[in-house]
N, C-alpha and C positions, 0 to 999 in steps of 0.2 A: 601605765610603768608595763615594761615588757622584761620577762626572765630572760637573763643573757646567759643562763647555761645552755649545753646542748642537747641534754637529756633531760626529761622529766619522766620519773616513774610515777603512773599512775594506775592505783590497784584498781583489782577488777570491780569490788563495790563501786568504786568513785564512779568507773565507768558504766556500770549497769543503771546507775541513779541518773547520769548525765544522760543517757538513751531513755530513759524512762520519763523522765521529769516534763509537765507541761505548766505551763507556756516552755515549748523549748529554747528560750533565750534563758531562762532560769539556769536550766544546765550549762549554756554556754558561759554565763556569768559566775555559775559556780566553779567551772575549771577554770576559768582565770582567775579568780581568788584563791584557789588550791593552788595554782601554779606559782601563784605570789606569795605564798604562807607556808603550806606544808611541803610542798616539793623542793622550796629555797631551803628550808631546814628551820622556819621559825613559825611560831604557834598565829601571831598575829599579823595581818597586812600590813604594808606600809600607807600610808596617807591614801585612800580611794575617793574619787568623784564621779557621780553620775553621768555628770558630761564627760570626762575623761573615758570613761568606760563605754558613754554612748557613740564618742570619738571613734576608739579603738574596733568595737563591734561591730561601727556602720547601722546602728539601731537609731530609733528615735528616743528621746530623752524619757517621753511617758513609759516605753518598753521597758526600759530599765527600772524605772522607778517600780513599776508592777511584777517583774522579776526580784526584785528586792524584797517586796513585801512577801511574794509567795515562800523567797529563802528563809526571811523572817519567821513566817509562821510554822514552818517544819524545823526551826529550830537548827539548821544547817550552819548558818551563820550568827553570830551575836556580836551586835554594836558593843565597843569597848570605849572608845574616845571620838569625840567629834567635836570640831573646830568650825565656827563658823566665818571665817576669814576665808575670802573668794579662792578657790583653788586647792583646799586641804582637804574637804570631805569629812571621813570618818576613817576609822580603822575597825576593822572586823577579825573575831577569832573565829576562825575556819571549824566547823565538825566533820567528822566522818561519817560515810552511813553505813550503818549494819541493818542486813537485811533479815526481820524476824517476822515471822508468820508469812502473810501477804502484803506487806509494807516494810518502808524503810523507817529505821528511826537513825538520830544522830546522837553519835556520842563524843565524847573528848579525846583526842589524837593518843592519850596516855593510857586510857581506858580499853583503848580500840586494841586488836590483835590484827590488823592489818599488816603491820610492819614486822612483824615476828621474823617473817624469812629473810628480810634484808638488815644487813649488820652494818651498820656505819662504822669506819674507821675516821676516828675525831682527827686525827693527823693530817691524812691525806686528803680526806674528803671524798673517797672512794668506796664504793659498794663492794664489800670483799667479799661477801657471798654470791654475787654476779660475777664478779671477776673470777672467782675459782673455779663457779659452773661452767665458763665459757674455756677457760685453761684445761679443765678436764677434759672436755668434748673436743676441744682441738687435739691434746693429746691423744684422746681415743681413736679421731679418725686417721691421724698419722699412722697409729699401728695398725689398723685397719686396712689402709691403704693396698692396692694391690703393686707390687713391686715387679715392673716389667723387665728393669732392666739391672741386673747385680754386677755393680762393678768393683 
């Protein structure tokens, strides 16, 4: 499943974890699960299968299986529901990383302070604080422009 939105906001701790985690495919899979759940406004992913992810990321099935084991051991993802029917896979709850000391720990989204800067407008599904910031920068640049021609 591919996220159909145009923009996905990825906080810096998430990016730092994705770049540092080994094996590197575990970072790619975490980012894939993050974009399907938290970035889409949900705590739990839709049904995900190892084969689907292996096809999407163009890696072997065994690589995906190993990466999921790493993410489960780190507590980055928690299995929520499982169906054995072919093609369903599992649902996972995705936790967000927090850098403490010299390692990452994973906490629930609601306990994390990653998203404090971003205020979501429930009606319009737009990020109000980000839009206000861009508007204020645009107004400031218009003010600071050098007027060459006064008409």
